[in-house]
C-alpha positions as CSV (number, residue, x, y, z in Angstrom):
1,M,-0.1,0.0,0.1
2,S,1.1,3.4,-0.7
3,R,2.7,5.8,2.1
4,P,3.0,9.5,2.0
5,A,6.6,10.2,0.4
6,T,9.0,11.7,3.0
7,G,10.6,15.2,2.1
8,S,13.7,13.6,1.1
9,A,12.2,11.0,-0.9
10,A,10.3,13.6,-2.8
11,A,13.5,15.4,-3.4
12,A,15.1,12.2,-4.7
13,N,12.2,11.5,-7.1
14,R,12.6,14.9,-8.6
15,A,16.3,14.5,-9.1
16,F,15.7,11.4,-10.8
17,K,13.2,12.9,-13.0
18,A,15.3,15.7,-13.9
19,Q,18.1,13.3,-14.9
20,L,15.9,11.2,-17.0
21,N,15.0,14.3,-19.0
22,R,18.8,15.2,-19.7
23,V,19.4,11.4,-20.7
24,Y,16.5,11.3,-23.0
25,G,16.6,14.8,-24.2
26,W,20.4,13.9,-25.6
27,Y,19.3,10.4,-26.8
28,T,16.5,12.0,-29.0
29,G,18.7,14.3,-30.5
30,G,21.4,11.6,-31.1
31,F,18.8,9.6,-32.9
32,I,17.8,12.1,-35.0
33,A,21.7,12.9,-35.8
34,F,22.2,9.2,-36.2
35,V,19.3,9.4,-39.2
36,I,20.5,12.5,-40.6
37,V,24.3,10.7,-41.2
38,L,22.6,7.8,-42.6
39,A,20.8,10.2,-45.1
40,V,24.0,11.6,-46.2
41,L,25.8,8.3,-46.6
42,E,22.7,7.0,-48.7
43,V,23.4,10.1,-51.0
44,L,27.1,9.2,-51.1
45,G,26.2,5.6,-52.4
46,L,25.9,3.5,-49.0
47,P,24.2,0.3,-50.2
48,R,20.7,-0.4,-49.0
49,T,21.7,-3.6,-47.2
50,W,24.1,-1.5,-45.2
51,I,21.5,0.9,-44.3
52,G,19.2,-1.5,-43.1
53,L,21.7,-3.5,-41.3
54,T,23.0,-0.5,-39.8
55,F,19.4,0.5,-38.4
56,L,18.9,-3.2,-36.9
57,L,22.4,-3.5,-35.2
58,A,22.4,0.1,-33.8
59,T,18.9,-0.1,-32.5
60,V,19.5,-3.5,-30.8
61,A,22.9,-2.7,-29.3
62,L,21.1,0.4,-28.0
63,Y,18.8,-1.9,-26.1
64,A,21.4,-4.2,-25.0
65,G,23.4,-1.5,-23.8
66,I,20.7,-0.4,-21.6
67,G,19.8,-3.7,-20.4
68,V,23.8,-4.0,-19.5
69,M,23.3,-0.8,-17.5
70,S,20.2,-1.9,-15.9
71,R,20.8,-5.3,-14.9
72,T,20.0,-6.4,-11.4
73,S,19.2,-9.1,-9.0
74,D,17.2,-7.1,-6.7
75,A,13.6,-8.6,-6.5
76,S,11.8,-5.2,-6.2
77,E,13.9,-3.8,-9.1
78,Y,13.7,-6.9,-11.3
79,Y,9.9,-7.2,-10.8
80,V,8.4,-3.7,-10.6
81,A,11.7,-1.2,-11.4
82,G,11.9,-0.6,-7.6
83,R,8.6,1.7,-7.9
84,R,10.3,4.8,-8.9
85,V,9.2,5.6,-12.6
86,P,7.9,8.9,-12.9
87,A,4.4,9.2,-14.2
88,I,5.2,10.8,-17.6
89,Y,7.9,8.0,-18.1
90,N,5.7,5.3,-17.1
91,G,3.1,6.6,-19.7
92,M,5.9,6.5,-22.3
93,A,6.8,2.9,-21.3
94,T,3.3,1.8,-21.6
95,G,2.9,3.4,-24.7
96,A,5.6,1.4,-26.1
97,D,4.6,-1.8,-24.2
98,W,1.3,-1.2,-25.9
99,M,2.4,-0.1,-29.4
100,S,2.7,-3.8,-30.5
101,A,3.3,-5.0,-33.9
102,A,-0.4,-5.0,-34.3
103,S,-0.8,-1.2,-33.6
104,F,2.4,0.0,-35.4
105,I,2.3,-2.6,-38.5
106,G,-0.9,-4.0,-38.3
107,M,-3.4,-1.5,-37.5
108,A,-3.0,0.9,-40.4
109,G,-2.9,-2.1,-42.5
110,T,-6.4,-3.3,-41.3
111,L,-7.8,0.2,-41.8
112,Y,-6.7,-0.1,-45.4
113,L,-8.1,-3.6,-46.2
114,T,-10.9,-3.0,-44.3
115,G,-11.9,0.8,-44.0
116,Y,-14.5,1.7,-41.5
117,G,-14.6,-1.9,-39.8
118,G,-11.0,-1.1,-38.7
119,L,-11.8,1.6,-36.6
120,A,-13.1,-1.1,-33.9
121,F,-9.5,-1.7,-33.1
122,I,-8.7,2.3,-32.3
123,M,-12.2,2.6,-30.6
124,G,-11.6,-0.3,-28.4
125,W,-7.9,-0.1,-27.5
126,T,-8.4,3.5,-26.6
127,G,-11.3,3.1,-24.5
128,G,-9.9,0.3,-22.8
129,Y,-7.4,2.8,-21.1
130,V,-10.5,4.8,-19.9
131,L,-11.7,1.6,-18.0
132,V,-7.9,0.8,-16.8
133,A,-8.1,4.3,-15.3
134,L,-11.4,4.1,-13.8
135,F,-11.3,0.7,-12.5
136,L,-8.3,-1.1,-12.1
137,A,-4.7,0.9,-12.2
138,P,-5.1,2.9,-9.0
139,Y,-6.8,0.4,-6.7
140,L,-4.3,-2.6,-7.9
141,R,-1.5,-0.3,-7.3
142,K,-2.8,0.3,-3.7
143,F,-3.1,-3.6,-3.4
144,G,0.8,-3.3,-3.8
145,Q,1.6,-6.8,-5.5
146,F,4.2,-7.5,-8.0
147,T,1.6,-9.3,-10.5
148,I,-1.8,-9.9,-11.4
149,P,-1.9,-13.5,-10.2
150,D,-0.3,-12.1,-7.0
151,F,-3.2,-9.9,-6.6
152,L,-5.7,-12.9,-7.3
153,G,-4.0,-15.2,-4.7
154,A,-4.2,-12.4,-2.2
155,R,-7.7,-11.4,-2.9
156,Y,-9.1,-14.7,-3.4
157,E,-7.6,-16.3,-0.3
158,G,-5.2,-19.1,-1.8
159,N,-3.2,-20.6,-4.5
160,T,-6.0,-22.1,-6.8
161,A,-7.0,-18.6,-7.8
162,R,-3.3,-17.7,-8.2
163,F,-2.7,-21.1,-10.3
164,I,-5.6,-20.0,-12.7
165,G,-4.3,-16.8,-12.9
166,I,-0.9,-18.0,-13.8
167,F,-2.3,-20.2,-16.7
168,A,-4.7,-17.6,-18.2
169,A,-1.6,-14.7,-17.9
170,I,0.8,-17.1,-19.9
171,L,-2.1,-18.1,-22.3
172,C,-3.0,-14.7,-23.2
173,S,0.7,-13.5,-22.9
174,F,2.0,-16.2,-25.2
175,T,-0.4,-15.8,-27.6
176,Y,0.2,-12.1,-27.8
177,V,4.1,-12.6,-27.7
178,V,3.9,-15.0,-30.9
179,A,2.3,-12.2,-32.8
180,Q,5.4,-9.7,-31.9
181,I,7.8,-12.2,-32.8
182,L,6.0,-13.0,-36.1
183,G,6.3,-9.0,-36.7
184,V,9.8,-9.0,-35.8
185,G,10.5,-11.9,-38.2
186,V,8.8,-9.8,-40.9
187,I,11.0,-6.6,-40.2
188,T,13.8,-8.5,-39.8
189,A,13.7,-10.2,-43.0
190,R,13.1,-6.9,-44.8
191,L,16.1,-5.2,-42.9
192,T,18.6,-7.8,-43.7
193,G,17.3,-9.9,-46.7
194,L,17.4,-13.1,-44.3
195,E,14.8,-15.8,-44.9
196,F,11.8,-15.0,-42.5
197,T,12.3,-18.1,-40.5
198,I,16.0,-17.0,-39.7
199,G,14.8,-13.3,-39.2
200,V,12.7,-14.5,-36.3
201,F,15.5,-16.0,-34.3
202,V,17.5,-12.9,-35.3
203,G,15.2,-10.9,-34.0
204,L,14.7,-13.0,-30.7
205,G,18.1,-11.8,-29.7
206,G,17.0,-8.5,-29.6
207,I,14.2,-9.3,-27.3
208,L,16.2,-11.0,-25.1
209,V,18.9,-8.7,-24.1
210,C,16.9,-6.5,-22.1
211,S,14.2,-8.5,-20.3
212,F,16.9,-11.2,-19.7
213,L,19.4,-9.1,-18.0
214,G,17.5,-6.5,-16.1
215,G,14.0,-7.4,-15.7
216,M,11.4,-4.8,-15.3
217,R,14.0,-2.1,-14.8
218,A,15.7,-2.7,-17.9
219,V,12.5,-3.2,-19.8
220,T,11.0,0.1,-18.6
221,W,14.1,2.3,-19.6
222,T,14.5,0.6,-22.9
223,Q,10.7,0.9,-23.5
224,V,11.0,4.9,-23.4
225,A,13.8,4.8,-25.8
226,Q,11.8,2.4,-28.2
227,Y,8.7,4.9,-27.9
228,I,10.9,7.7,-29.2
229,I,12.1,5.9,-32.0
230,L,8.7,4.4,-32.9
231,I,6.6,7.6,-32.9
232,I,9.3,9.5,-34.9
233,A,9.6,6.8,-37.6
234,Y,5.8,6.7,-37.7
235,M,5.0,10.2,-38.1
236,I,7.5,11.2,-40.7
237,P,6.2,9.1,-43.8
238,V,2.5,10.0,-43.5
239,V,3.4,13.7,-43.0
240,W,5.4,13.5,-46.2
241,L,2.6,11.9,-47.8
242,S,0.4,14.6,-46.4
243,V,2.6,17.3,-47.8
244,K,2.9,15.4,-51.1
245,Q,-0.7,15.1,-51.7
246,T,-2.1,18.1,-50.2
247,G,0.7,20.6,-49.3
248,V,-0.5,20.6,-45.5
249,P,1.9,18.8,-43.0
250,V,-0.9,17.6,-40.6
251,P,-2.4,14.4,-41.9
252,Q,-5.1,14.4,-39.4
253,V,-6.7,17.5,-40.9
254,V,-6.6,16.5,-44.5
255,Y,-8.1,12.9,-43.7
256,G,-11.6,14.1,-44.5
257,A,-10.7,15.4,-47.8
258,Q,-8.5,12.6,-49.0
259,L,-11.3,10.2,-48.0
260,Q,-13.6,11.9,-50.7
261,K,-11.1,11.3,-53.3
262,V,-10.5,8.0,-52.4
263,T,-14.2,7.3,-52.6
264,A,-14.3,8.9,-56.1
265,L,-11.4,6.5,-57.2
266,E,-13.3,3.6,-55.9
267,Q,-16.2,4.3,-58.0
268,K,-13.9,4.9,-61.1
269,L,-12.6,1.2,-60.2
270,L,-15.7,-0.4,-59.8
271,D,-16.9,1.1,-63.4
272,D,-13.6,-0.1,-65.1
273,P,-14.2,-2.9,-67.7
274,K,-10.8,-4.1,-67.0
275,E,-11.5,-4.4,-63.2
276,R,-14.7,-6.6,-64.1
277,E,-12.7,-8.7,-66.5
278,V,-10.4,-9.4,-63.8
279,I,-13.0,-10.3,-61.4
280,A,-14.6,-12.7,-64.0
281,L,-11.4,-14.4,-64.7
282,Y,-10.8,-15.3,-60.9
283,Q,-14.6,-16.5,-60.9
284,A,-13.8,-18.8,-63.7
285,Q,-11.0,-20.1,-61.6
286,A,-13.0,-20.5,-58.7
287,D,-15.8,-22.2,-60.6
288,D,-13.2,-24.6,-62.4
289,Y,-11.9,-25.9,-58.5
290,A,-15.4,-26.3,-57.5
291,R,-16.0,-28.6,-60.4
292,R,-12.9,-30.4,-59.6
293,L,-14.0,-30.9,-56.1
294,Q,-17.2,-32.5,-57.1
295,D,-15.2,-35.9,-58.1
296,V,-11.8,-35.4,-56.7
297,P,-10.5,-38.7,-57.9
298,A,-11.5,-38.3,-61.3
299,S,-10.4,-34.9,-61.7
300,L,-6.7,-35.7,-60.2
301,T,-6.5,-38.4,-62.6
302,A,-7.5,-36.2,-65.5
303,A,-5.3,-33.4,-64.5
304,R,-2.2,-35.7,-64.3
305,S,-2.9,-37.4,-67.6
306,T,-3.1,-33.8,-69.2
307,A,0.0,-32.7,-67.6
308,E,1.9,-35.7,-68.6
309,A,0.5,-35.6,-72.2
310,E,1.7,-32.0,-72.4
311,L,5.2,-32.8,-71.4
312,A,5.4,-35.7,-73.5
313,A,4.4,-33.4,-76.5
314,L,6.9,-31.0,-75.7
315,K,9.5,-33.5,-75.6
316,A,8.5,-34.8,-78.9
317,E,8.9,-31.7,-80.4
318,N,12.2,-30.7,-78.9
319,A,10.4,-27.5,-77.4
320,P,12.9,-25.1,-75.7
321,V,14.1,-26.4,-72.5
322,A,12.5,-23.6,-70.3
323,Q,9.0,-24.7,-71.6
324,I,10.1,-28.6,-71.0
325,Q,11.0,-27.4,-67.6
326,A,7.9,-25.5,-66.7
327,A,5.8,-28.4,-67.8
328,E,7.9,-30.5,-65.4
329,R,7.2,-28.2,-62.5
330,A,3.5,-28.1,-63.5
331,L,3.5,-31.8,-63.0
332,S,5.4,-32.0,-60.0
333,R,3.2,-29.5,-58.2
334,L,0.1,-31.7,-58.6
335,P,-1.5,-32.9,-55.7
336,G,0.1,-36.5,-54.5
337,N,-3.1,-38.2,-53.6
338,E,-6.8,-37.3,-53.3
339,T,-6.7,-36.1,-49.6
340,E,-3.9,-33.5,-50.8
341,A,-5.8,-32.8,-53.9
342,A,-9.2,-31.9,-51.8
343,A,-7.3,-29.6,-49.5
344,A,-5.3,-27.7,-52.2
345,W,-8.3,-27.1,-54.5
346,S,-10.5,-25.9,-51.5
347,A,-8.0,-23.5,-50.5
348,A,-7.3,-22.5,-54.0
349,Q,-11.0,-22.1,-54.6
350,A,-11.4,-19.9,-51.6
351,A,-8.5,-17.8,-52.7
352,A,-9.9,-17.3,-56.2
353,E,-13.5,-16.4,-54.7
354,S,-11.8,-13.7,-52.3
355,R,-10.3,-12.1,-55.3
356,A,-13.3,-12.3,-57.5
357,R,-14.9,-9.4,-55.8
358,P,-14.9,-5.6,-56.7
359,L,-12.0,-3.4,-55.1
360,A,-9.9,-6.6,-54.9
361,G,-12.1,-7.5,-52.0
362,M,-12.1,-4.5,-49.9
363,P,-15.2,-2.8,-48.9
364,R,-15.6,0.9,-50.1
365,H,-13.3,2.8,-47.2
366,A,-16.4,4.9,-46.1
367,Q,-19.1,2.1,-45.9
368,Q,-19.8,1.8,-42.4
369,F,-21.0,-2.1,-42.4
370,A,-21.3,-4.6,-45.1
371,G,-25.1,-4.9,-46.5
372,D,-27.9,-2.6,-46.6
373,P,-30.3,-1.6,-43.8
374,D,-32.9,-0.8,-46.4
375,G,-32.2,-3.4,-49.0
376,T,-33.1,-7.0,-49.6
377,P,-33.5,-9.3,-46.7
378,Q,-30.0,-10.8,-47.4
379,E,-28.6,-7.3,-47.4
380,Q,-30.4,-6.3,-44.3
381,A,-28.9,-9.7,-42.5
382,A,-25.5,-8.9,-43.8
383,F,-25.7,-5.2,-42.4
384,D,-27.1,-6.8,-38.9
385,V,-23.9,-9.4,-38.8
386,S,-21.3,-6.8,-39.8
387,R,-22.6,-4.2,-37.1
388,R,-22.8,-6.7,-34.6
389,N,-19.3,-8.0,-35.1
390,F,-18.1,-4.5,-35.1
391,L,-19.6,-3.8,-31.5
392,A,-18.3,-7.3,-30.2
393,L,-15.0,-6.5,-31.4
394,V,-14.7,-3.1,-29.7
395,F,-16.3,-4.5,-26.5
396,C,-13.4,-7.4,-26.5
397,L,-10.7,-5.0,-27.1
398,M,-11.7,-2.8,-24.5
399,L,-12.0,-5.2,-21.6
400,G,-9.2,-6.9,-23.0
401,T,-7.1,-4.0,-22.7
402,A,-8.2,-3.3,-19.0
403,A,-7.3,-6.8,-18.1
404,L,-3.9,-7.6,-19.9
405,P,-1.5,-8.5,-17.4
406,H,1.7,-7.1,-19.0
407,I,-0.1,-3.7,-19.1
408,L,-1.4,-3.6,-15.5
409,M,2.1,-4.7,-14.2
410,R,3.1,-1.2,-15.5
411,Y,1.0,0.3,-13.0
412,Y,3.0,-1.3,-9.9
413,T,6.2,0.5,-11.2
414,T,4.9,4.0,-10.0
415,P,6.2,5.8,-6.8
416,S,2.6,6.2,-5.6
417,V,-1.0,5.4,-6.2
418,K,-1.7,9.3,-7.6
419,Q,1.1,8.7,-10.1
420,A,-0.5,5.4,-11.2
421,R,-3.5,7.4,-12.1
422,E,-1.6,10.1,-13.8
423,S,0.3,7.7,-15.8
424,V,-2.8,6.1,-17.4
425,T,-3.5,10.0,-18.6
426,W,0.1,9.9,-19.8
427,S,-0.4,6.6,-21.6
428,L,-3.3,7.7,-23.3
429,F,-1.8,10.8,-24.6
430,F,1.3,8.8,-26.4
431,I,-1.0,6.3,-27.3
432,F,-3.2,8.7,-28.8
433,M,-0.6,10.4,-31.0
434,L,-0.2,7.2,-33.2
435,Y,-3.7,6.2,-33.3
436,V,-5.1,9.4,-34.4
437,T,-2.7,9.2,-37.2
438,A,-3.2,5.5,-38.2
439,P,-6.7,6.3,-40.2
440,A,-5.0,9.2,-42.1
441,L,-1.9,7.0,-42.9
442,A,-4.4,4.1,-44.4
443,V,-6.4,6.9,-46.4
444,L,-3.4,8.7,-47.9
445,V,-1.8,5.4,-48.9
446,K,-4.8,4.0,-50.8
447,Y,-5.1,7.5,-52.5
448,E,-1.4,6.9,-53.7
449,M,-2.1,3.3,-54.7
450,F,-5.4,3.9,-56.5
451,S,-4.2,6.8,-58.3
452,L,-0.4,6.0,-58.9
453,V,0.5,2.2,-58.9
454,V,-2.7,0.8,-60.2
455,G,-3.0,1.3,-64.0
456,T,0.7,0.9,-64.4
457,P,2.6,-1.2,-66.9
458,F,4.0,-4.3,-65.0
459,D,7.3,-3.3,-66.6
460,Q,7.1,-0.2,-65.0
461,L,6.0,-1.0,-61.6
462,P,8.0,0.4,-58.5
463,Q,10.8,-1.4,-57.2
464,W,9.2,-1.9,-53.7
465,I,6.9,-4.1,-54.9
466,A,9.5,-6.8,-56.4
467,D,11.3,-6.1,-53.2
468,W,8.4,-7.2,-50.7
469,H,7.4,-10.0,-52.9
470,R,11.1,-11.3,-52.3
471,V,10.5,-11.1,-48.5
472,D,7.4,-13.0,-48.4
473,P,4.9,-13.9,-51.5
474,A,2.3,-14.2,-49.2
475,L,2.3,-10.5,-48.2
476,L,2.7,-9.2,-51.7
477,T,2.0,-10.6,-55.0
478,V,1.1,-9.2,-58.4
479,T,-0.1,-11.3,-61.3
480,D,-1.3,-10.2,-64.8
481,I,-4.2,-12.5,-65.1
482,N,-5.8,-10.9,-68.0
483,K,-2.4,-10.3,-69.8
484,D,-2.9,-6.9,-70.8
485,G,0.4,-5.7,-69.3
486,I,-1.2,-3.2,-67.0
487,L,-1.8,-3.7,-63.3
488,Q,-5.4,-3.6,-62.3
489,L,-6.3,-3.4,-58.7
490,G,-7.7,-6.9,-58.6
491,E,-4.3,-8.4,-59.9
492,M,-2.5,-6.9,-56.6
493,K,-2.7,-9.1,-53.2
494,I,-1.6,-7.0,-50.5
495,G,-1.1,-8.1,-46.9
496,G,-2.1,-5.4,-44.3
497,D,1.1,-6.2,-42.4
498,I,3.5,-4.5,-44.8
499,I,1.3,-1.3,-45.6
500,V,3.0,1.0,-42.8
501,L,6.7,-0.7,-43.6
502,A,6.0,0.0,-47.2
503,T,5.0,3.6,-46.5
504,P,8.1,5.3,-47.4
505,A,8.8,3.5,-50.5
506,I,5.2,4.1,-51.5
507,A,5.6,7.8,-51.0
508,G,8.9,7.9,-52.9
509,L,11.0,8.8,-49.8
510,P,14.7,7.9,-49.6
511,Y,15.7,4.2,-48.4
512,V,16.7,5.8,-45.1
513,V,13.0,6.4,-44.2
514,S,12.3,2.8,-45.0
515,G,15.1,1.7,-42.6
516,M,13.9,4.0,-39.8
517,V,10.3,3.0,-40.4
518,A,11.5,-0.9,-40.1
519,A,13.4,0.3,-36.9
520,G,10.2,2.0,-35.4
521,G,8.3,-1.3,-36.0
522,L,10.8,-3.4,-34.4
523,A,11.1,-1.2,-31.6
524,A,7.1,-1.5,-31.4
525,A,7.3,-5.3,-31.5
526,L,10.3,-5.6,-29.2
527,S,9.0,-3.5,-26.3
528,T,5.7,-5.4,-26.2
529,A,7.5,-8.7,-26.6
530,D,9.8,-7.8,-23.7
531,G,7.0,-7.0,-21.5
532,L,5.2,-10.2,-22.4
533,L,8.1,-12.4,-21.9
534,L,8.6,-10.8,-18.3
535,T,5.0,-11.4,-17.5
536,I,5.3,-15.2,-18.3
537,A,8.4,-15.5,-16.6
538,N,7.5,-14.0,-13.6
539,A,4.1,-15.9,-13.5
540,L,6.2,-18.9,-13.4
541,S,9.0,-17.9,-11.3
542,H,7.3,-15.2,-8.7
543,D,3.7,-16.7,-8.8
544,M,4.2,-20.1,-9.1
545,Y,7.7,-21.2,-7.9
546,Y,8.2,-18.6,-4.9
547,K,4.6,-18.3,-3.6
548,M,3.4,-21.9,-4.4
549,I,6.5,-24.1,-4.2
550,D,9.4,-22.5,-2.4
551,P,8.6,-19.6,-0.1
552,N,12.0,-19.4,1.3
553,A,13.8,-19.0,-2.0
554,S,16.5,-16.4,-1.9
555,T,16.0,-13.3,-4.3
556,A,18.6,-14.3,-6.3
557,R,17.6,-17.7,-7.0
558,R,14.1,-16.2,-7.8
559,V,15.4,-13.9,-10.0
560,A,17.9,-16.6,-11.8
561,I,14.9,-18.9,-12.3
562,S,12.9,-16.0,-13.8
563,K,15.7,-15.6,-16.4
564,A,16.2,-19.2,-17.3
565,L,12.3,-19.5,-17.8
566,L,12.2,-16.3,-19.6
567,L,14.8,-18.0,-22.1
568,V,12.8,-21.0,-22.5
569,V,9.5,-19.2,-23.2
570,A,11.1,-17.1,-25.9
571,V,12.7,-19.8,-27.9
572,A,9.1,-21.6,-27.8
573,A,7.4,-18.5,-28.9
574,A,9.9,-18.0,-31.7
575,S,9.2,-21.8,-32.8
576,V,5.4,-21.3,-32.8
577,A,6.0,-17.7,-34.7
578,A,8.1,-19.5,-37.4
579,Q,5.0,-21.6,-38.1
580,R,3.0,-18.5,-39.2
581,P,0.0,-20.0,-37.4
582,A,-2.2,-16.9,-38.5
583,D,-2.0,-13.1,-39.1
584,I,-0.8,-10.7,-36.5
585,L,-4.0,-9.1,-35.8
586,F,-5.9,-12.2,-35.2
587,L,-3.3,-13.4,-32.9
588,V,-3.6,-10.1,-30.9
589,S,-7.0,-9.9,-30.7
590,A,-7.2,-13.7,-29.4
591,A,-4.9,-12.4,-26.7
592,F,-7.4,-9.8,-25.6
593,S,-10.3,-12.0,-25.6
594,F,-8.6,-14.5,-23.4
595,A,-7.5,-11.4,-21.3
596,A,-11.0,-9.9,-20.9
597,A,-13.0,-13.4,-20.3
598,A,-10.5,-14.8,-17.8
599,F,-9.4,-11.6,-16.1
600,F,-11.8,-8.7,-16.0
601,P,-14.7,-10.0,-14.4
602,A,-12.4,-11.4,-11.3
603,L,-10.4,-8.2,-11.1
604,T,-13.4,-5.7,-11.0
605,L,-15.5,-7.9,-8.8
606,G,-12.6,-8.6,-6.7
607,I,-12.1,-4.5,-6.1
608,F,-15.7,-3.4,-6.0
609,W,-17.7,-6.4,-4.4
610,K,-16.4,-7.4,-1.2
611,R,-18.8,-10.3,-1.3
612,A,-16.8,-11.7,-4.2
613,S,-15.6,-15.3,-2.8
614,K,-12.6,-17.7,-3.6
615,W,-14.7,-20.2,-5.2
616,G,-16.9,-17.7,-7.3
617,A,-13.5,-16.3,-8.7
618,I,-12.1,-19.8,-9.5
619,C,-15.3,-20.9,-11.3
620,G,-15.7,-17.7,-13.1
621,M,-12.2,-17.5,-14.4
622,V,-12.5,-21.1,-15.6
623,A,-15.9,-20.8,-17.3
624,G,-15.2,-17.4,-18.7
625,L,-11.6,-18.6,-20.4
626,G,-12.9,-22.0,-21.2
627,I,-16.1,-20.9,-23.5
628,T,-13.9,-18.2,-25.0
629,F,-11.2,-21.1,-26.0
630,Y,-13.8,-23.5,-27.1
631,Y,-15.5,-20.8,-29.3
632,M,-12.1,-20.0,-31.1
633,A,-11.3,-23.7,-31.3
634,V,-14.3,-24.7,-33.4
635,T,-14.5,-21.6,-35.6
636,H,-11.0,-20.4,-36.5
637,P,-9.5,-22.3,-39.4
638,W,-5.9,-22.6,-38.0
639,L,-7.1,-23.7,-34.3
640,R,-9.8,-26.1,-36.1
641,G,-6.8,-27.6,-37.9
642,V,-4.8,-27.7,-34.7
643,F,-7.6,-29.7,-32.9
644,G,-8.7,-31.8,-35.6
645,V,-12.2,-30.3,-35.6
646,T,-14.1,-31.4,-39.0
647,S,-17.6,-30.4,-38.2
648,P,-19.1,-27.5,-40.1
649,V,-18.2,-23.9,-38.5
650,E,-21.4,-22.7,-36.8
651,L,-21.1,-19.2,-35.7
652,W,-22.9,-17.8,-32.8
653,W,-25.2,-15.3,-33.8
654,G,-22.6,-14.5,-36.6
655,I,-20.0,-13.5,-34.2
656,Q,-16.4,-14.1,-35.7
657,P,-14.0,-15.9,-33.3
658,I,-11.9,-12.9,-33.3
659,A,-14.3,-11.4,-30.7
660,A,-14.9,-14.6,-28.8
661,G,-14.4,-12.9,-25.5
662,L,-18.2,-11.4,-26.0
663,F,-19.2,-14.9,-24.7
664,G,-16.5,-15.3,-22.0
665,V,-16.9,-11.9,-20.2
666,P,-20.8,-12.2,-19.3
667,L,-20.4,-15.7,-18.4
668,G,-17.5,-14.9,-16.1
669,F,-19.3,-12.3,-14.4
670,A,-22.5,-14.5,-13.9
671,V,-20.7,-17.4,-12.5
672,I,-18.6,-15.4,-10.2
673,V,-21.9,-13.8,-8.9
674,V,-24.0,-17.0,-8.6
675,V,-21.3,-19.0,-7.0
676,S,-20.1,-16.3,-4.6
677,L,-23.8,-16.0,-3.3
678,L,-24.0,-19.8,-2.8
679,T,-20.6,-20.0,-1.0
680,P,-19.1,-18.7,2.3
681,P,-18.1,-15.1,2.0
682,P,-14.4,-14.0,2.1
683,R,-12.7,-13.8,5.4
684,P,-13.4,-10.4,7.3
685,E,-9.8,-9.1,7.1
686,V,-9.9,-9.6,3.1
687,Q,-13.3,-7.8,3.0
688,A,-11.9,-5.0,5.1
689,L,-8.9,-4.9,2.7
690,V,-11.3,-4.6,-0.2
691,E,-13.1,-1.6,1.7
692,H,-9.6,0.1,2.5
693,V,-8.7,-0.1,-1.1
694,R,-12.2,1.1,-2.8
695,Y,-12.6,4.2,-0.7
696,P,-9.6,6.6,-1.2
697,N,-10.6,8.8,1.7
698,L,-9.7,6.4,4.0
699,D,-6.1,7.0,3.8
700,G,-5.6,9.5,0.9
701,L,-5.8,7.4,-2.5
702,A,-5.4,10.6,-4.1
703,R,-2.1,11.5,-2.6
């Protein structure tokens, strides 16, 4: 619990903050000078590969240096940074902790691909911090534990609730950290030219140098440095695009005007006969695969016979070697058996159908929801389902934000309860700077793509398209399906994960800016991954080993075990990420649903309802998390494959698996309330502690 700071402690805190101001002021100036030097070297002929490697090595070396200087074996410093992080710097560190690969890399890309629907992420994530400020951060800080499972163990009287909290914290944090390492792999591959899987493990080294050496202390000061890099890197390209297109250096101001221009370009593309031709060709491909799937054995036999006959004819005619080799490759790519054929053709049919739609499958950017509330019954149903999913996603992201363990841990690091509340405000400010820019970035990039890239001859396409295709063909592919030599929008398949990273190249900026943006994305992914890995390691070492197995373990032993576990978890997460289980945004959103269902009911009722009992919380957490995981397992394609689910997908009320927490949160609240009323109340001292924490005037919570 917080205590009034003595005069000497307050003076020490002021001196510490002044020192931080000087250090990070010099650091910001040094980073800007570093970028300018690299820009000059690029003009003088420094190769792009060297620029990318310089950004990667310099930033990782910087983070490693902070980790080395902040190394510690003191438990308070390792777990909560000594509880002396000033509110503004805790807000900046929280902003970096929050600006994951999903926020930095994925969010603007999602807005580019989905338009209005992507605003659910901004509304949900930003609104979640309001819940943090009102319901959780100051009260959790006043309880004074190190971790969320620590709070659950203290509030709900024992290790059962603590153990469930440990499991839930590991589940949502591991899911989240896989997404970050996936982003690290994409960025590292782009910066260095390494293969994606190698890039994942190279980037892993950058993640480990801080959290492994200095725990929360090193992670905190590294995250402040990372926030400075990522916000500068994010802003420069979008401001440049804004000036290039409108002459106004404030992209948020021109957002509406550019959106109107994008709407006009969308109508032009919808009316373009060439775009309709591309759609028809993809639909023909989908129909062909559908016919093959009607009789897979016969279709496979016919396809193999046709390929063999074509190869034999080419050899008989002494055709050019290139044609013969192409025919041999076509024959070798045929599925080996009927099962493989059914799977491959089903996937190909789905891919073709997804591209056999106007605007390359993207909705009109300003269209609120799919369908039409005044249209046919089918259009009205589509509108209702789309709106329902939008609201469900906002709900899950808000409550998930408020319950993420690695974010709530940040508010244990402030000197007082008052500064915990202030740091939430600073967190919102630093996050707002990026979130208010992302919608403008998406529209500016879309205008650039629709007006300059679409309609370009294939032999004159910008170099960045070939560069990104080499990094990962799944992220960017162009195919001249109608053979007219001109790129139509429907002939480009682009992943949302590269929109931000490719923005400097799309805007025609020097490569040094591309390197800086990649370094910013790397900072975002590394900062969040550090916090997540630390959450997992601390849950295992502090909450499980120290609190449940060996309460007499020394501080040095606890910290050493935490570091060892951190290394194991990091390697495991990298191994999963290397398999590319799903896109970054789904993995992140799944983590939010897990956190919302597992923690939000137990935390809020634990703070605001003293009657919430041990068994109520245990049953509520299990029920909420269980139903959320079950719904994802039976509806999401990758998880269905993992668990061998073959039954038809049945969505409840049309809700997509990304918002599965919609079912877990209400169930968690209901079960906690019902079971608590049916079981004995908490001990009087626990209820007294809840009263003490809830009412700030009892001992000056506002201090």
